[in-house]
Every structure is written in structure tokens, then in C-alpha cells.
C-alpha positions in Angstrom: 27.8 -8.6 -19.9 26.2 -5.8 -21.9 22.9 -4.4 -20.5 19.8 -5.3 -22.5 17.2 -2.8 -23.7 14.9 -4.2 -21.1 17.5 -3.6 -18.3 18.0 0.0 -19.5 14.3 0.7 -19.7 13.8 -0.9 -16.2 16.6 1.3 -14.8 15.2 4.4 -16.4 11.7 3.6 -15.0 13.0 3.1 -11.5 14.9 6.4 -11.7 11.7 8.2 -12.7 9.7 6.4 -10.0 12.2 7.5 -7.4 11.3 11.1 -8.3 7.7 10.4 -7.2 8.8 9.2 -3.8 9.0 5.5 -4.8 12.0 3.5 -3.4 14.3 2.3 -6.2 16.3 -0.7 -4.9 20.0 -0.1 -4.9 22.9 -2.5 -5.3 22.6 -5.6 -3.1 18.8 -5.2 -2.7 16.3 -7.8 -3.7 14.0 -7.1 -6.6 10.8 -8.0 -4.8 8.0 -5.4 -4.6 6.7 -4.5 -1.2 3.6 -2.7 0.0 3.9 -0.2 2.7 0.3 -0.6 3.9 -1.1 -4.0 4.6 -4.6 -3.9 6.1 -6.7 -6.8 7.3 -10.4 -5.9 6.8 -12.9 -7.7 9.1 -16.6 -7.1 9.9 -18.1 -6.9 13.4 -18.1 -10.7 13.7 -14.4 -11.2 12.6 -15.3 -12.4 9.1 -13.0 -11.1 6.3 -14.7 -8.5 4.1 -12.0 -6.9 2.0 -13.9 -8.1 -1.1 -16.6 -5.5 -1.7 -14.9 -2.8 0.4 -13.2 0.3 -0.9 -10.0 1.6 0.5 -8.2 4.9 -0.1 -4.8 6.1 1.0 -3.8 9.7 0.9 -0.4 11.2 1.4 -0.5 15.0 0.7 -1.6 15.3 -3.0 -0.9 11.7 -3.7 -4.1 9.5 -3.5 -4.5 5.8 -4.4 -7.1 3.2 -4.2 -6.0 0.1 -2.1 -5.7 -3.2 -3.9 -7.6 -6.2 -2.6 -5.6 -9.4 -2.1 -7.7 -12.3 -1.1 -10.7 -12.2 1.1 -9.3 -10.1 4.0 -6.4 -8.0 2.9 -6.0 -4.6 1.2 -2.6 -3.2 0.3 -1.2 0.1 -0.9 1.8 2.5 -0.8 3.8 0.1 -3.0 7.5 1.0 -2.5 6.3 4.5 -1.5 7.2 5.9 1.9 5.0 8.6 3.3 2.4 9.6 5.9 -1.0 8.3 4.9 -4.6 8.9 5.9 -6.4 5.6 5.2 -10.2 5.1 4.9 -12.1 1.9 4.2 -15.7 1.9 3.4 -18.3 -0.8 2.7 -22.0 -0.6 2.2 -23.9 -1.2 5.4 -20.9 -0.5 7.6 -19.5 2.6 9.3 -16.3 4.0 7.5 -13.1 3.0 9.2 -10.1 5.4 9.2 -6.6 5.7 10.4 -4.7 9.0 10.2 -1.0 9.7 10.0 0.1 6.2 9.3 3.8 6.5 8.6 5.5 4.2 6.1 9.3 4.4 6.2 12.0 2.8 4.0 15.5 1.5 4.3 18.0 1.7 1.4 16.1 -1.1 -0.4 12.4 -1.2 0.3 9.5 0.3 2.3 9.0 -1.1 5.8 5.5 -2.6 5.8 2.9 -1.4 8.3 0.2 -3.8 9.3 -3.2 -2.5 10.4 -6.5 -4.2 11.2 -9.7 -2.5 10.1 -12.8 -3.6 12.0 -15.8 -2.5 10.0 -18.8 -2.0 12.3 -22.2 -2.7 10.8 -24.6 0.3 10.7 -27.4 -0.3 13.2 
């Protein structure tokens, strides 16, 4: 079977992504996309508050805004291993942070790290 233009473009994109520290799945790997950072964001009473919060993950010069998935989850470091400093802020709450969060990878994907951010209301 001959590779299609799409397959060739995808292969080239994955090769380029690998140069930015992104894991490019090898032979025998699944094609699903995994996030290295998975953060449950709750307020002081245990209610989900990811919606309306802002999350940032930094690894050296790399910085990204975390994506919100549902009411309580933020994700980032998509197929990108590294050591991250993570901050989550929300109006009316103290900023939550975690430093030196290490996301590793195997030959196929990043190994997800799960965190829980408990945002404390400002008195």
C-alpha cells in the first residue's frame, strides 16, 4: 500500500514535533493523544471550578496555557515530557502552584501526572 499525501504530511509533522520535545509514537504505538498534566481544580468547598480559572505550565522557555476539559479538569503538556512549574489562578481565590512536576514518557506516549489544585478563597 502506497502512503498517501496525508500520511506523508502527518509523518513529517510528527518528526518536526519531536524536535520540540514532543513524543512521536513509533511502530506498535497507539495513535491516541495524551496529556502529561491532568489537574482537577476545586474550590474550598470541593466544588469543581476549572471553568473560569486560568492555568499556565512552564518548562524552561516553553510556556503554555492549560486547556479546560469539563467543569473540573485542566490539561496540558500534550505528548511533551518535561519538568513543569504549574500555576492556576481564579478571581477571588489565592493562586495555586506546583513546582518541578516531572512528566516522563515511554517509547510511545507521555506518562500522565494527575494533580489536584484546591483553590482557597481570598478572605
